[in-house]
C-alpha positions as CSV (number, residue, x, y, z in Angstrom):
1,M,-34.1,27.3,38.8
2,I,-32.4,27.0,35.2
3,H,-29.5,29.8,34.5
4,P,-28.9,29.4,30.5
5,I,-26.1,29.6,28.4
6,P,-25.6,30.3,24.8
7,N,-26.8,27.8,22.0
8,G,-23.5,26.3,21.0
9,T,-21.4,26.6,24.3
10,R,-21.1,24.4,27.0
11,D,-19.6,24.4,30.6
12,V,-16.6,22.1,31.3
13,L,-16.1,20.7,34.5
14,P,-12.5,19.3,36.1
15,D,-12.6,15.9,35.0
16,E,-12.9,16.7,32.0
17,M,-10.9,19.5,32.2
18,R,-7.8,17.5,33.4
19,E,-8.4,15.1,30.5
20,L,-8.8,18.1,27.9
21,R,-5.2,19.8,29.4
22,A,-3.7,16.4,29.0
23,I,-4.5,16.5,25.3
24,T,-3.3,19.8,24.8
25,E,-0.3,19.3,26.5
26,A,0.9,16.6,24.6
27,M,0.4,18.3,21.3
28,R,2.2,21.6,22.8
29,A,5.2,19.1,23.7
30,V,5.3,18.2,19.6
31,F,4.8,22.0,18.7
32,E,7.9,23.1,20.5
33,R,10.0,20.0,19.8
34,R,9.5,21.0,16.2
35,A,10.2,25.1,16.9
36,Y,6.6,26.1,16.5
37,G,6.1,29.0,18.8
38,E,2.7,29.4,20.9
39,V,0.7,32.7,20.0
40,W,-2.0,34.6,21.7
41,T,-3.9,36.7,19.7
42,P,-7.2,39.0,20.8
43,T,-10.5,36.8,20.5
44,I,-12.2,39.7,19.0
45,E,-10.7,41.6,16.1
46,F,-12.1,44.6,13.8
47,E,-14.6,42.7,11.1
48,D,-13.2,44.1,7.9
49,V,-9.6,42.6,8.9
50,L,-11.3,39.1,9.3
51,R,-13.2,39.8,5.9
52,R,-10.1,40.3,4.4
53,G,-9.5,36.9,4.8
54,E,-12.5,35.9,2.7
55,T,-12.9,32.9,4.7
56,G,-16.2,32.0,4.2
57,V,-17.6,31.8,7.4
58,D,-20.2,34.5,9.1
59,P,-18.8,35.1,12.4
60,A,-20.8,33.8,15.2
61,Y,-20.8,37.1,17.6
62,R,-20.6,40.6,16.1
63,V,-20.3,43.8,18.7
64,F,-19.6,47.8,18.6
65,D,-16.8,49.3,20.7
66,D,-17.2,52.8,22.1
67,H,-16.1,54.4,18.6
68,G,-18.5,52.9,16.3
69,H,-16.3,50.2,14.9
70,V,-17.7,46.5,13.9
71,M,-16.0,43.9,15.6
72,A,-16.1,40.5,15.8
73,L,-15.3,37.1,17.9
74,R,-12.6,35.4,15.5
75,P,-14.1,32.0,13.4
76,D,-10.1,31.1,13.5
77,M,-6.9,31.5,13.8
78,T,-5.3,31.6,10.5
79,V,-6.6,34.8,9.4
80,P,-5.2,36.7,12.5
81,I,-2.3,34.7,12.2
82,A,-1.7,36.3,8.9
83,R,-2.3,40.0,10.4
84,V,0.6,39.1,12.9
85,V,2.7,37.9,10.1
86,A,2.6,41.2,8.2
87,A,2.4,43.3,11.1
88,R,5.2,41.8,13.3
89,Y,7.2,40.1,11.2
90,A,7.5,42.1,8.1
91,T,11.2,41.5,7.7
92,A,11.5,38.4,9.4
93,E,13.3,36.0,7.1
94,P,11.3,32.9,6.5
95,P,9.7,30.2,7.3
96,L,8.2,31.0,10.3
97,R,6.8,28.9,12.8
98,F,3.9,29.5,15.0
99,S,1.3,26.8,16.7
100,Y,-1.7,28.2,19.3
101,F,-4.2,26.9,21.6
102,A,-7.0,29.4,21.3
103,H,-11.0,29.3,21.1
104,A,-13.0,30.1,17.7
105,Y,-16.3,31.3,17.3
106,R,-18.5,30.4,14.3
107,G,-22.1,30.5,13.2
108,V,-23.8,27.2,12.8
109,R,-27.5,26.0,12.0
110,P,-29.3,24.7,14.5
111,H,-28.0,20.9,14.4
112,R,-27.5,18.4,17.5
113,G,-23.8,18.2,18.2
114,Q,-22.2,22.0,16.5
115,M,-21.0,24.1,18.5
116,R,-20.4,28.1,18.2
117,E,-17.6,27.9,20.9
118,F,-14.8,25.5,20.4
119,L,-11.2,25.4,21.6
120,Q,-8.8,24.8,18.4
121,A,-5.2,23.3,18.6
122,G,-2.5,24.1,15.3
123,I,0.1,25.2,13.4
124,E,1.0,27.5,10.7
125,L,4.0,27.3,8.6
126,V,4.8,30.9,6.8
127,G,6.8,31.0,3.7
128,A,7.5,27.2,3.1
129,P,5.9,26.5,-0.1
130,G,4.6,23.2,-1.2
131,P,5.0,20.3,-1.5
132,H,7.9,19.9,0.7
133,G,5.7,22.7,3.4
134,T,2.7,20.6,3.2
135,V,4.9,17.4,4.1
136,E,6.5,19.3,7.2
137,A,3.0,19.9,8.3
138,L,1.5,16.2,7.9
139,S,4.2,15.2,9.3
140,V,3.3,17.6,12.4
141,L,0.0,16.6,12.5
142,C,0.9,13.0,12.7
143,E,3.2,13.6,15.2
144,A,0.6,15.3,17.6
145,L,-2.5,12.7,17.4
146,D,0.4,10.1,17.8
147,A,1.4,12.1,21.1
148,V,-1.9,12.0,22.4
149,G,-2.5,8.3,21.6
150,L,-5.3,8.4,18.9
151,K,-4.7,4.9,16.5
152,G,-7.3,4.7,14.2
153,Y,-7.3,8.1,12.2
154,R,-6.8,8.7,8.4
155,I,-5.9,11.8,6.8
156,A,-8.1,12.7,3.7
157,L,-5.9,14.2,1.2
158,G,-7.2,16.6,-1.8
159,S,-6.7,19.6,-3.5
160,A,-8.8,22.9,-3.3
161,S,-7.4,23.8,-7.0
162,L,-8.4,20.8,-8.6
163,Y,-12.4,21.5,-9.1
164,P,-11.6,24.7,-10.4
165,A,-9.5,23.4,-12.7
166,L,-12.0,20.6,-14.1
167,M,-14.7,23.0,-14.5
168,D,-11.8,25.3,-16.7
169,T,-11.6,21.9,-18.7
170,F,-15.3,21.1,-19.4
171,G,-16.0,25.4,-19.7
172,V,-18.4,25.9,-17.2
173,P,-20.3,29.3,-17.0
174,A,-19.6,31.6,-14.2
175,D,-23.0,31.5,-13.2
176,V,-23.4,28.1,-12.4
177,R,-19.4,27.5,-10.8
178,E,-20.6,28.6,-7.2
179,T,-23.5,26.2,-7.4
180,L,-21.3,23.2,-7.8
181,L,-19.0,24.1,-5.6
182,A,-21.3,25.0,-2.9
183,A,-22.8,21.4,-3.5
184,L,-19.4,20.0,-3.2
185,A,-18.4,21.6,0.1
186,A,-22.1,20.1,1.5
187,R,-20.8,16.5,-0.2
188,D,-23.8,16.4,-1.7
189,F,-23.2,14.4,-4.9
190,V,-27.2,14.0,-5.6
191,R,-27.4,17.9,-5.9
192,L,-24.1,18.1,-7.8
193,E,-24.9,15.4,-10.5
194,T,-28.5,17.4,-10.7
195,Q,-26.7,20.3,-11.4
196,V,-24.5,19.0,-13.8
197,A,-27.3,17.1,-16.0
198,T,-29.5,20.0,-15.6
199,H,-26.8,22.4,-17.5
200,G,-25.8,19.9,-19.6
201,L,-22.0,19.4,-18.5
202,D,-19.8,16.8,-18.4
203,D,-20.3,13.8,-16.0
204,A,-16.5,13.9,-15.1
205,L,-17.7,16.9,-12.8
206,V,-19.7,14.3,-10.8
207,R,-17.3,11.3,-11.2
208,V,-13.9,12.5,-10.6
209,P,-14.5,14.4,-7.3
210,Q,-16.8,11.3,-5.9
211,L,-12.9,8.9,-6.3
212,R,-11.0,8.1,-3.1
213,G,-8.4,5.7,-2.5
214,G,-4.7,5.0,-2.8
215,R,-2.2,6.2,-5.1
216,E,-4.5,4.9,-8.3
217,V,-6.9,7.4,-8.1
218,L,-4.4,9.9,-9.3
219,D,-4.0,8.1,-12.5
220,Q,-7.4,9.0,-13.4
221,I,-6.7,12.7,-13.3
222,T,-3.9,14.5,-15.0
223,G,-2.2,18.2,-14.5
224,G,-0.5,20.4,-12.0
225,E,-2.7,19.1,-9.3
226,A,-2.2,15.1,-9.8
227,D,1.7,16.2,-9.6
228,G,1.5,18.0,-6.9
229,L,-0.2,15.8,-4.8
230,S,1.9,13.0,-6.0
231,A,5.0,14.8,-5.2
232,I,3.4,15.3,-1.5
233,L,2.9,11.4,-1.1
234,A,6.6,10.7,-2.3
235,D,8.1,12.9,0.1
236,L,6.1,11.5,3.2
237,P,7.9,9.4,5.3
238,E,6.1,6.0,5.4
239,H,4.6,6.1,9.0
240,V,2.7,9.1,7.6
241,S,2.0,8.2,3.9
242,S,0.8,5.1,5.4
243,R,-2.6,7.0,6.8
244,V,-3.1,9.1,4.0
245,V,-6.1,8.6,1.4
246,F,-6.8,10.7,-1.4
247,D,-10.4,12.4,-2.0
248,L,-10.6,14.1,-4.6
249,G,-13.7,15.8,-3.9
250,L,-12.4,17.2,-0.9
251,A,-13.2,20.7,-0.4
252,R,-12.7,22.3,3.4
253,G,-15.4,25.1,4.4
254,L,-12.9,28.3,4.3
255,G,-12.3,29.9,1.4
256,Y,-8.7,31.0,1.6
257,Y,-7.3,27.5,0.6
258,T,-5.1,27.6,-3.1
259,G,-3.9,23.6,-2.9
260,A,-3.0,20.5,-1.1
261,V,-5.9,20.4,1.9
262,F,-6.5,17.5,4.2
263,D,-9.2,16.4,6.5
264,V,-8.6,13.7,10.0
265,L,-11.2,11.7,9.9
266,D,-11.6,8.7,12.5
267,P,-14.0,6.1,12.6
268,E,-15.2,7.0,16.1
269,L,-16.5,10.0,15.1
270,G,-18.9,10.7,12.2
271,E,-17.3,14.0,11.3
272,P,-13.5,15.4,11.0
273,L,-11.4,16.1,14.0
274,G,-9.8,19.1,12.3
275,G,-8.2,19.7,9.0
276,G,-5.9,22.2,6.8
277,G,-4.2,22.8,3.9
278,R,-2.1,25.3,2.0
279,Y,-3.0,28.9,1.8
280,D,-0.9,30.5,-0.5
281,D,-2.8,34.0,-1.3
282,L,-4.1,34.6,2.1
283,L,-0.4,36.5,3.3
284,G,-0.5,38.6,0.3
285,R,-4.0,40.5,1.3
286,F,-2.5,41.8,4.4
287,G,0.4,43.2,2.9
288,R,3.5,40.3,2.9
289,P,2.7,37.7,-0.1
290,L,4.5,34.2,1.3
291,P,3.2,30.5,0.7
292,A,1.8,29.2,3.8
293,V,0.3,25.9,5.2
294,G,-1.6,24.9,8.4
295,F,-3.8,22.5,10.3
296,A,-6.2,22.7,13.0
297,L,-7.5,20.2,15.4
298,H,-11.1,20.4,17.0
299,V,-9.6,19.7,20.7
300,D,-13.1,18.7,21.8
301,R,-13.9,16.3,18.6
302,L,-10.2,14.6,19.2
303,H,-11.7,14.0,23.1
304,L,-14.5,12.1,22.0
305,A,-12.5,10.0,19.3
306,L,-10.3,8.8,22.1
307,A,-12.7,8.4,24.3
308,G,-14.6,6.1,21.6
309,E,-11.2,4.3,20.6
310,E,-10.8,3.8,24.5
311,A,-14.8,2.2,24.9
312,A,-13.9,-0.1,21.9
313,A,-10.6,-1.4,23.1
């Protein structure tokens, strides 16, 4: 007899659980050493509170409570922590440092390997503006990955504000912007090129987001986005900067990012292990305007990448 479980979920058995626990404990030690206090928030939140974060991600599961309120399982931990800061740290002196190990839930299209339930490990640094706040987050990220023993990873670094600024420069009509941003978020450069040509727009809208590489790619753009990324690179410790690859088309899937964004990549896995970035407007939606930056790592993907590196060694 087969007893099914919901699509996008899985059972974790003792052998794997021990390995996952070793990963999270190694990261927890780094977060504690860096003074990031661990928090725990409800798995289920009022949907209108989650919507205030404008994540751009639909909840995987919705339910009604006994009063008829619509509830949803959290799609990430950044929005709940923004709520916590506004409610519980309304007068606390920034910067505030939080860490977490928690399950998140997202709706996905049917696709091999995509999960609706997954374990995230991450930090949120609230009240530290860029670039120095971003430098701290990237440094903690690399320390955590080094602590678990990952060797071949790279950090793809870009800016969420770069492409909107590029669209401003070339006068992209408002009704076309969402189409271009959707194609960019999907990394569908064929669709992006088609849309740019269809609307008679400048081909820089296709060329620039495909630029990736070292410091030299920043020489091909101007403005505050280039200056901000250059400042981050200049302040990073050498062991962190050596991991960085600039990706000027990086567009993370969550809608609250405002500045520098980054993904964690490893050759053993064909998708990011996690990532993060600046979300300087999000806290203001909950009543306490503060700049912020954070990252989340997908613990299951990190486990797979580690296994791949060990097998290849």
